[in-house]
Residue, then its C-alpha position, 0 to 999 in steps of 0.5 A: m410560532s417559534r420553531p423547535a431547536s434543531r437537533a444534531r444527529a448523534p453518530s451511529a455505530t455504523d458511521t463510527a465503524a466506517a470513519q475509524h476503519q484503518n483502511r483509507i478507502l473503506a474509511a472514506l465510504p458513506a456509512e450505508e455503503f460501508e455497512r453493505l460491504r462489511h458483511h462480506l469482509t473477513t479480517v485475516t492476518l498474513d505472514l511475511k512473503e505470503p502470496f496474494w496471487e501468483p503469475d497467471q493464476p486466478i485471483e480469488y480474493v481482494h484485500f484492503p490492508i489495515d496494517l500490512v504492506a504488500s508488494v506487487l512484483a514484475v516477474t521475468e521468465e528466469g524467475s527473478s522479480v523486482e517490485v513495481g508497486t507498494i500497497g498499504n492502508e491507502g489502497l487495495v490489493g487486487l486491482p486486476v480484479f477491479l479492472g476486469a482481469p481474472s489473473s495477472p502475469g506478475r505476483s503479489v506478496t506480503q512485504i510487512a506482515g499484518r492484517a487486512d480485510r478480505m473479500d472474495a473476488a466475485t462479490f467484489r466484482r459485483e460491488a465494484r460495478r455499482e454506482g457509488a463511492l467505492r467505484d469512484l474511490l477505486q478509480r482514483y486509486t487506480l490512477a494513483f497506483m499507475t503513477q506509482v508503477s510508471q514512476s518506479t519503472a523510471c526510478n529503477r533505470a534513472h536513480r542510484a540504489e541509495q536514492r531508491l532505498a531511501r525512497w522505499i523506506l519512506v514509502l513503507r513509513d507512509r504505508t504503515g504510519q510507523k517509524e520502525f518495521p521489520m525488513t531483511q536485507e535479502f527482501m530489500a535486495q529483491m524489492l530493489g533488484v540489486r545484490r544483497a551486498t549492495v543493500s548492506e553497503i547502502a544501509g550501512q552508509l545511511q546508518d553511519e549518517a544517523l538517518i536510520s538504525y538497522r539491526r536484527g532485521i529491524i529498520i528504525l527511522t532516526d532522521e526522517a527529514a534527512l532521509e527525505r532529502r536523500a530520496c529521489e524526486c520519485y518519492h515526492i511525485v508519487r506521494r503528492e499524486f496519492e494525496r491529490l487523488l485520494g484527498v488524504p495525507m500520506g503518512 
């Protein structure tokens, strides 16, 4: 007796919702795991410089960025700060919570305004303790983020401000998937830990060489290949590590 022809299962709405989610961690989850999580997620829109957490204050929520970009900042006793990590739709804003800490000595703020899916910290802790894809993805993301932080520390000491600015612009491109995004010179100077005049001079050089266009607080990448050549090796090291551990192309 002949067997009935096999029938492929049509993708369900849950399958589609998970796979098409713009946050890459959520998009990589199996459909049933995403379905359990999404009831605890709220999509929020955050403005520029809006804090995710402040030094030594309880972290109440974690965020899965959709199209916003967050900065993780190291803060000195004098109140100055420098960026040590950038988080976009490849990751999670709230790794201290995943690692079991209620707070952090640094701070995190929105670098590029946009949307994220938010979950309260208590629910996230419970979900992250479960065996499953979420915990596995977050463990690998943590390793990639640690590489970014350690490489940024070396980069801030070893490389010229021009190389670091090129690297930072490329990181924003990868995290947003866009070639154009808003950014003030004041904020760039804070992220790089240099004077605003230094950023103005370097941005002017990159613009004169037609690598970027910068006007009215908007950066436009005009020659990405040349900008990648101008960036230090830290950009490529970190990018390869994210791609290796998360299994998805960055950018």
